[in-house]
C-alpha positions as CSV (number, residue, x, y, z in Angstrom):
1,X,29.8,5.7,-13.5
2,X,30.1,4.1,-16.9
3,X,29.8,0.6,-15.5
4,X,26.5,1.5,-13.7
5,X,25.1,2.9,-16.9
6,X,26.0,-0.4,-18.5
7,X,24.2,-2.3,-15.7
8,X,21.1,0.0,-16.2
9,X,21.2,-0.7,-19.9
10,X,21.4,-4.5,-19.3
11,X,18.6,-4.2,-16.7
12,X,16.4,-2.5,-19.3
13,X,17.1,-5.2,-21.9
14,X,16.5,-8.1,-19.4
15,X,13.3,-6.5,-18.1
16,X,11.9,-5.9,-21.5
17,X,11.5,-9.7,-21.8
18,X,8.7,-9.4,-19.3
19,X,6.9,-6.5,-21.0
20,X,3.7,-8.5,-21.7
21,X,3.6,-9.7,-18.1
22,X,3.9,-6.1,-16.9
23,X,1.1,-5.0,-19.2
24,X,-1.2,-7.8,-17.9
25,X,-0.1,-7.1,-14.3
26,X,-0.9,-3.4,-14.6
27,X,-4.2,-4.0,-16.3
28,X,-5.4,-6.7,-13.8
29,X,-4.1,-4.6,-10.9
30,X,-6.9,-2.1,-11.8
31,X,-9.6,-4.6,-10.8
32,X,-9.0,-4.2,-7.0
33,X,-8.9,-0.5,-7.5
34,X,-12.3,-0.5,-9.2
35,X,-13.6,-2.4,-6.2
36,X,-12.1,0.1,-3.7
37,X,-13.6,3.0,-5.6
38,X,-17.0,1.3,-5.7
39,X,-16.9,0.9,-1.9
40,X,-16.1,4.5,-1.4
41,X,-18.8,5.6,-3.7
42,X,-21.3,3.6,-1.6
43,X,-19.9,5.2,1.6
44,X,-20.2,8.7,0.2
45,X,-23.7,8.0,-1.0
46,X,-24.8,7.7,2.7
47,X,-22.9,10.9,3.7
48,X,-25.2,13.9,3.7
49,X,-22.3,16.4,3.8
50,X,-20.4,14.6,1.0
51,X,-17.2,14.5,3.0
52,X,-15.2,11.9,5.0
53,X,-12.5,13.3,7.2
54,X,-12.4,16.5,5.0
55,X,-12.0,14.3,1.8
56,X,-14.6,15.0,-0.9
57,X,-15.4,12.1,-3.2
58,X,-13.2,13.4,-6.0
59,X,-10.3,13.7,-3.6
60,X,-10.8,10.2,-2.3
61,X,-11.0,8.7,-5.8
62,X,-7.9,10.7,-6.8
63,X,-6.1,9.4,-3.7
64,X,-6.3,5.8,-4.9
65,X,-5.6,6.8,-8.5
66,X,-2.4,8.6,-7.5
67,X,-1.4,5.6,-5.4
68,X,-1.5,3.6,-8.6
69,X,0.8,6.0,-10.2
70,X,3.2,6.1,-7.3
71,X,3.2,2.3,-7.0
72,X,4.1,1.9,-10.7
73,X,7.1,4.2,-10.3
74,X,8.4,3.3,-6.8
75,X,7.2,-0.1,-5.6
76,X,9.7,-2.9,-5.1
77,X,8.5,-6.1,-6.8
78,X,11.0,-9.0,-6.8
79,X,14.3,-7.2,-6.0
80,X,14.3,-8.3,-2.3
81,X,13.8,-11.9,-3.3
82,X,16.6,-11.7,-5.9
83,X,19.0,-10.2,-3.3
84,X,18.2,-12.8,-0.8
85,X,18.7,-15.5,-3.4
86,X,22.1,-14.1,-4.4
87,X,23.2,-14.4,-0.8
88,X,21.7,-17.8,-0.1
89,X,23.0,-19.3,-3.3
90,X,26.4,-17.8,-3.1
91,X,26.1,-15.7,-6.2
92,X,27.1,-12.6,-4.3
93,X,30.7,-13.8,-4.2
94,X,31.3,-12.6,-7.7
95,X,30.5,-9.0,-6.7
96,X,33.0,-9.1,-3.8
97,X,35.8,-9.7,-6.3
98,X,34.9,-6.9,-8.7
99,X,35.1,-3.1,-8.5
100,X,31.3,-3.0,-8.4
101,X,29.2,-1.8,-5.4
102,X,26.4,-4.3,-4.9
103,X,23.9,-1.7,-3.5
104,X,24.4,0.6,-6.5
105,X,24.2,-2.5,-8.8
106,X,20.8,-3.5,-7.4
107,X,19.6,0.1,-7.5
108,X,20.3,0.2,-11.2
109,X,18.4,-3.0,-11.8
110,X,15.5,-1.7,-9.6
111,X,15.4,1.6,-11.6
112,X,15.4,-0.3,-14.9
113,X,12.5,-2.5,-13.7
114,X,10.5,0.5,-12.6
115,X,11.1,2.3,-15.9
116,X,10.0,-0.6,-18.0
117,X,7.0,-1.4,-15.8
118,X,5.9,2.2,-15.8
119,X,6.2,2.4,-19.6
120,X,3.8,-0.5,-20.1
121,X,1.5,0.4,-17.2
122,X,0.9,3.9,-18.5
123,X,-1.6,2.8,-21.2
124,X,-4.1,1.0,-19.0
125,X,-3.6,3.4,-16.1
126,X,-4.1,6.5,-18.3
127,X,-7.2,4.9,-19.8
128,X,-8.6,4.2,-16.4
129,X,-7.9,7.8,-15.2
130,X,-9.5,9.2,-18.3
131,X,-12.7,7.2,-17.5
132,X,-12.7,8.8,-14.1
133,X,-11.5,12.2,-15.3
134,X,-14.4,14.0,-13.7
135,X,-13.2,12.8,-10.2
136,X,-9.4,13.2,-10.9
137,X,-7.8,16.1,-9.0
138,X,-4.6,17.6,-10.4
139,X,-2.0,19.3,-8.2
140,X,-3.3,22.8,-7.3
141,X,-0.1,24.7,-8.2
142,X,3.4,24.4,-9.7
143,X,5.0,24.1,-6.2
144,X,2.8,21.0,-5.5
145,X,3.7,19.5,-8.8
146,X,7.5,20.0,-8.3
147,X,7.2,18.9,-4.7
148,X,5.5,15.7,-5.8
149,X,8.2,14.9,-8.4
150,X,11.0,15.4,-5.8
151,X,9.1,13.4,-3.1
152,X,8.4,10.6,-5.7
153,X,12.2,10.2,-6.3
154,X,12.8,10.1,-2.5
155,X,10.0,7.6,-2.1
156,X,11.6,5.2,-4.7
157,X,14.9,5.4,-2.8
158,X,13.3,4.8,0.5
159,X,11.3,1.9,-0.8
160,X,14.4,0.3,-2.3
161,X,16.6,0.8,0.7
162,X,14.0,-0.6,3.0
163,X,13.6,-3.7,0.9
164,X,17.4,-4.0,0.4
165,X,18.0,-4.0,4.1
166,X,15.3,-6.6,4.8
167,X,16.8,-8.9,2.1
168,X,20.2,-8.7,3.7
169,X,18.8,-10.7,6.6
170,X,19.5,-13.7,4.4
171,X,23.1,-13.4,5.8
172,X,21.7,-14.7,9.1
173,X,18.5,-16.6,8.3
174,X,17.8,-19.2,5.7
175,X,14.4,-17.8,4.7
176,X,13.5,-14.1,4.8
177,X,10.0,-14.5,3.4
178,X,8.4,-14.1,6.9
179,X,10.2,-10.8,7.6
180,X,9.3,-9.5,4.1
181,X,5.6,-10.4,4.4
182,X,5.3,-8.9,7.9
183,X,7.1,-5.7,6.9
184,X,4.9,-5.4,3.7
185,X,1.7,-5.9,5.7
186,X,2.7,-3.2,8.2
187,X,3.8,-0.8,5.5
188,X,0.6,-1.4,3.5
189,X,-1.4,0.0,6.4
190,X,1.0,2.5,7.9
191,X,2.1,3.8,4.5
192,X,-1.5,4.7,3.4
193,X,-2.1,2.0,0.8
194,X,-5.3,0.8,2.4
195,X,-6.8,4.2,3.3
196,X,-5.6,7.7,3.9
197,X,-3.8,8.1,7.2
198,X,-6.0,11.1,7.9
199,X,-8.8,8.7,8.8
200,X,-6.8,7.3,11.7
201,X,-7.3,8.7,15.3
202,X,-5.0,11.8,15.6
203,X,-2.8,10.1,18.2
204,X,-2.1,7.2,16.0
205,X,-1.6,9.3,12.9
206,X,0.8,11.6,14.9
207,X,2.8,8.6,16.1
208,X,3.2,7.3,12.5
209,X,4.7,10.7,11.6
210,X,7.8,9.7,13.6
211,X,8.2,6.6,11.4
212,X,9.4,6.4,7.7
213,X,6.2,4.6,6.6
214,X,4.0,7.7,5.7
215,X,6.9,9.0,3.5
216,X,6.9,5.7,1.5
217,X,3.5,6.6,0.0
218,X,1.1,8.9,1.9
219,X,3.2,12.0,1.8
220,X,3.8,12.3,-2.0
221,X,0.1,11.5,-2.6
222,X,-0.9,14.3,-0.1
223,X,1.4,16.7,-1.9
224,X,-0.3,15.9,-5.2
225,X,-3.8,16.5,-3.7
226,X,-2.7,19.8,-2.2
227,X,-3.3,18.6,1.3
228,X,0.3,19.6,2.1
229,X,1.2,23.0,0.8
230,X,3.6,25.9,1.1
231,X,6.5,25.5,3.4
232,X,5.1,22.2,4.7
233,X,5.9,20.6,1.3
234,X,9.6,21.3,1.6
235,X,9.7,20.5,5.3
236,X,8.2,17.1,4.5
237,X,10.7,16.6,1.7
238,X,13.5,17.4,4.1
239,X,12.2,14.9,6.6
240,X,11.9,12.4,3.8
241,X,15.5,13.1,2.8
242,X,16.6,12.4,6.3
243,X,14.8,9.1,6.4
244,X,16.5,8.2,3.1
245,X,19.9,9.1,4.6
246,X,19.1,7.0,7.7
247,X,17.9,4.0,5.6
248,X,21.1,4.3,3.5
249,X,23.3,4.3,6.6
250,X,21.4,1.3,8.0
251,X,21.7,-0.6,4.7
252,X,25.5,0.0,4.6
253,X,25.9,-1.1,8.2
254,X,23.9,-4.3,7.8
255,X,25.8,-5.0,4.6
256,X,29.2,-4.7,6.3
257,X,28.1,-6.9,9.2
258,X,26.7,-9.5,6.8
259,X,29.8,-9.6,4.7
260,X,31.9,-10.4,7.8
261,X,29.6,-13.4,8.5
262,X,29.2,-14.5,4.8
263,X,31.1,-17.5,3.5
264,X,30.8,-19.5,0.3
265,X,32.4,-22.9,-0.5
266,X,32.6,-25.0,-3.6
267,X,32.9,-24.0,-7.3
């Protein structure tokens, strides 16, 4: 494990170079969030009962604020592009000759990037949450808080493995951008970035429960808000863990097939 701690340390040092970029990205990323919250305020102003699909205004605002927190800690930024570039440019050859697992290597770099980004995003995000503190909902109990932390870790793994597998398509195609953009667009809606999945028709929301997408964002946010409670939290965590295991198996399988096809020439 020592070599992976070394990779993590190198990843932290390399990522720190972009600390100012991370600060600006996190700060400017709050502008679309402000627009979304303004839209929902206008929607609730026309609702006599003050609820939309059992969400009160405070819960709806908290939903998007918690999304910001989850994104800062779990979202994949440029890892998939870097993996695809390693394959396309032949840089991956060096890892095939060393006692270093490429998936673990990339996960260490992904973790380092998330840690540094979260460290610099915490100031603008915390300030924004403080301004909306009257509408920010905390987890209702300790079980929800613990369940959220566990689910958050699994969400990060699922996000990474999903992107890692997509990037491995570079073994077969010259450009993976189309696949990444399509997958991101679908995950943006089916994962609950755009709106809570509770707002969808029950048949559609029920069908999405059989996919990994709700567990890439919607589930941990629902746990934080207390919309999933009791045994349902740990049942959801178990399902999420199964999806992580399945994504890991798929990633390993695609990697093995890709390596058989891979070839690099020149010096």
